N, C-alpha and C positions, 0 to 999 in steps of 0.2 A: 763567312769570318770565322774565324775561329779563338773566345777568349778574347775578342774584341782587333785581331791582328788581320789583315785584306791577306787571302791565298796568296795572292804573287810575294806577299814580303817574308814566307815562311822560307827562310834560309834553306832550310833540307826538301822541302817541294822542289824536285827538278820532272817535271813532269806537267805537261796542259795534257787537252784536250786534240793534241797538235801530235801527242805519242798513241790517240786508239791504235789497235794493233802491232803493238809493241808488246816484247812480256816486260812486266813489271816489278818492283817492290814497293808494298802500298805499308803505311801504317795509319789507322787511324785511331780515334778517341775511340771506348768502347764504356762510359758510364763514369762513378764514379763510386768509392766504395771504402767508409770509413774514410770518410773526408779527400784521397785517394785517386787523381785521375787516374779510367785501368784504361790499357791498348791493345789493338789485336791487331797480328799480319799478316800479310797477304803477300804470296809468291806467282802468278801464271800474268795468259795475257789482259791487255788493258780490253776490252771488247764495245765498251762507251763509256762517252762521259759527254753529259747535256744538261740541262737544265734540274734533273730528277737526281743527279748527282752521276758515280765511279761504278761499273761493273768491271768487276777481273776475273775470268775463270784460271781458277787454282788449276795443281795437276789432280785433284781427284774433289771429289765431292758438290755440291752445288755451287751455282753462282753466290759472288761476294760481291755486295751491294751497297752504297752507302754514299749518303750528300757529301758535298768538296766541302763546303763547310768544318767535318769531320778530317777532312785529312791531316797527317802532322808533319807527313815527310814520305816520300815517292822519287825512286829512277828510275828509267830503264834500265833491265842487267841483260844479260848475255842469254842466247838463245840453252836449251839443257842440257847441260853435257851428257850426249846419252853413251852408254858406254859399249865396247868394240865387242859383242857376243855372237856365237852362227845366231843363225835364221829357223823358228825352228823349223821340223818336217810333218810337212802335210801331203795325203796323195791326191792326186788330179779330182777326185770328185771331191774332197772337202774343201778344194781350193774351191772351187766352181759352186757350191754352196758359199761359202766365204763370199764368191763376190758376185751375187746374187741378194746379198743381205746389204753390201754393200753398195749396189745400183739397186735397188730396189723399186720394181712396177709398177705401174698405177693400178693395176686390175690384176689378179691375180687368181688361179684357180684348177685344181689339181685335175690329172686324168693317171691316175692309180698311182704312182712315184714318181709320174712325170708331172711341172709346173707350169701350165701354159701363163704365157705374161702379154700386155699388152697396155700402152702407151702413149696412144697416139698416134705411134711412128714416130716415136723421140727413141734414135740409136737402133739398132738391132738388137743390141743385149737387153733392153725391153721389150722388146716387142718378138721376143720367141720363145719354140719352150724351149724350157729347159731338158731334156730327156736320159733323167740317170734314173735308172731303175727301171723295176717294170711298171706297163702302163698299164696291167689290167684285164689286156687286150688282146688279140694278135699287131705285129707291127702295121699288115697292110690297113689294117681298123683303124689303129689309133691316132697314124697318119691322115690317114683319110676323114678321124674329128679335128685331128688338128688345123689340117684344109681349110674345115667349114667355119670351124669358133670363129679362126682369123679373117674368114672373106664378112663374116657377118659383122665385121666392124671395121673393113672397109679397109684394110692391111692385106700384106703380101704372106704368106706363112712362110718362116723358118726357124728350123729346128737345129738345137744348138750342141752336133758330133759331139763326142770327146775320144779323142786319142791318150794315150790307154783311158778304158771307161766309160763307152759304151755300149748300152746291154750287146747284146750277141746278135748278130745278124740285121740291125735298126742301118749300117751301111751298105747293105745290098738292099734293104726295102728302101732307102733310098733313091740308089738307086733304078729302082721299079719306075717310082713314080716321080721321074725323071728333074730330080735337084742339082739344083747349082751349085758348089763350092765356093767359099771363098775361109781360107785360114788366117789363126791369128794364134800369137802364144801370149802365155802365161811366161812372167816371169819374174824370179823370187831373188829380192837379193840380205844378205843382212839389212838392219835397221840403223846401226849404229855408225857403220862405218859411210851410209845416206846422209846420216844428218853430220856429220863432219866434212860434208866434197863441199859446202855453200862459202861461197867469198864475200866481201865485203855490201853486195847489193841491201837496199831495206825492202824486208817484208815482213808486210807486214798480213798479219791473221783476223778474219772473222768468221761470224756463224751461219753466215747469209751471203749470200750471190748478191749483191749491190747491181746496177744501171751499171756502173762500170765493168764488173766482172764482166757481165754478159755479155759488153757489148765484144769486146772480144772474145768471147766467149765461141761464136758466132754460127752457132749450131739450130740458133730459134729463129724462122722467120718469124710472119704479121699476121698467122694463123695463130689468133686467139684459144684452139681447144691443143697444138702442141706448145706453145708456150705454158699455158697449166703446164700441164704434163709434164716439158724441161722443168718447172721449179718445182714440181712436187717429187719429180728424181733424183735430181740432184742436190736438196733437202732431204731426201730421204736414210735409210740406212741409221748404225752407231757414232754418236760421237765424229759428229761431220764438220771439218774443217773449210777455208777457201782463204789461198796466198795470193798475196798479189805485191808486186814492184810497181808507186806507184810514181809515172815520169813528171816533169816542171808541171804539169797546167792538172794533175790529180786524175789523168785521165793511165790506168795501168799498161803496165811496155808488155810485161808477165804475168802468167795468171796459171796455178794449180789446183788443184781436190783433193782430201784426204779424208778416208772415212774411215776411222779405227774400230776394229772388231777386236776384242781379246790380244791375244797373241801378233795378228797382224796384221798392217798398214795396207791400204790401195788407196794408189796416187792415181788419177785421170787429170785430165782435159787440160790436160797443159800445153801451153800457145804463149807464143810469146810476136807480140808487132813488128810486126815485119822491118822495117828500120829502126828497132833491135835485136836482131840477132847476132847469133854470134861476138855476145859479151858477156855469154854463163849466166843469164839470167834464167833458162829452166833450170839450170843446176842449182841454182840460188832459192828458186822457189821448194822445189823437192828436199832442199836441202833442210831448210825454215820448218817446214812441213811434217820430215821425216822424226826432227826434233821434239815436234812437239808431239806427236807419235810416241817418243820415248816415255816420257814426259807423263805419257798416261797411262803405261807398261809394253808397249807394243816392242816386239823384238826381231819381227820382219817384218817385208814391203814386199807386195805383189803387185803389178800392172800389165797391162792387156792392152796390145800391139799390133798391127796387121799384118802379118805375116811378108806386105811388099815393100812398110814402111820404112824405107835405108835408115833414114833422115835418124827418126829417131830408135832404130834399135841402136845408129853407129853409137847414137850416147849413153844410151843407157847402160852397153857396156860399157863402153867408160865409166859409168858406177857402178861395175858390178853386178848386176844386174844377168846370171843365165835361164836356161827357157828350161820351165819347169814340162810344163805338155804343149798340144796346140790342140786347138780346137776348132772345127770347121762352122759356120755360117751357113746352114743347109738351106737353100730357098725351093718351096715345091712349087715344080711347074702350075700354071692356071688350070684348072680341070674347067 
């Protein structure tokens, strides 16, 4: 209560716990000075409302947390109005390094300028060596060390071969080691246009991937080690957000993940429930996440998609994504 007035009886309070995940504007009582009440405002994502009070994540700075009894006014507000600006420039090597920060492996070890990455087998990106620069030893020796490092962890040895950008001679060395290649496209787009592409779907944001979000992601099985690695990778990286469209029963109809890193916003883990496809929900999730990324100052979007995923590529084409470069996951043959 505020001055004896129950929360539900305050006409300017037009939000409640069911609005968690939405962008809101709130005003709270912030003490009394010279006998007059002082108020403070915040605009951001309502990430929590429980017995401990409300939590709002503003555009910048730390989260704002206060008791519900101090809430004077509150309402849901539209997503951040992202400006239409061109995407920043970045060469393939820079984008690959940004992508590695946005999807960080549980275990990382340097090999010269290369980075060996392992995460109990959860995704190839988090279980491959990022081969950028000089490994500090001849390439054949480097690949033997790579194979031994992954074999010690019971994992297949994958090498990230970037084109253009890979060290001279790496492709030929991989061929000598019997590597099988799987191409992946890195695609970029201006963030502002993507943020404006969404429809009327009710997309909610959260800082953590809850059980419902994970149930639709479908890449985590019953292996405890794999589940722990997935949790660490999904929540790692700078400014991570999870978006979902709640269905009538509360289960998500569509999901997506965002990691904001300076000028760039990484999008991934976009999934739509089979019964909810062809309703624009994937676009809505991407647009809402893009709006949040723009609110944090990003101007460029990027994502990674397997070259044979025609459906996803068509979706991203329609949203203005173009291919920056290609990289391959080269799997070394078993020794």
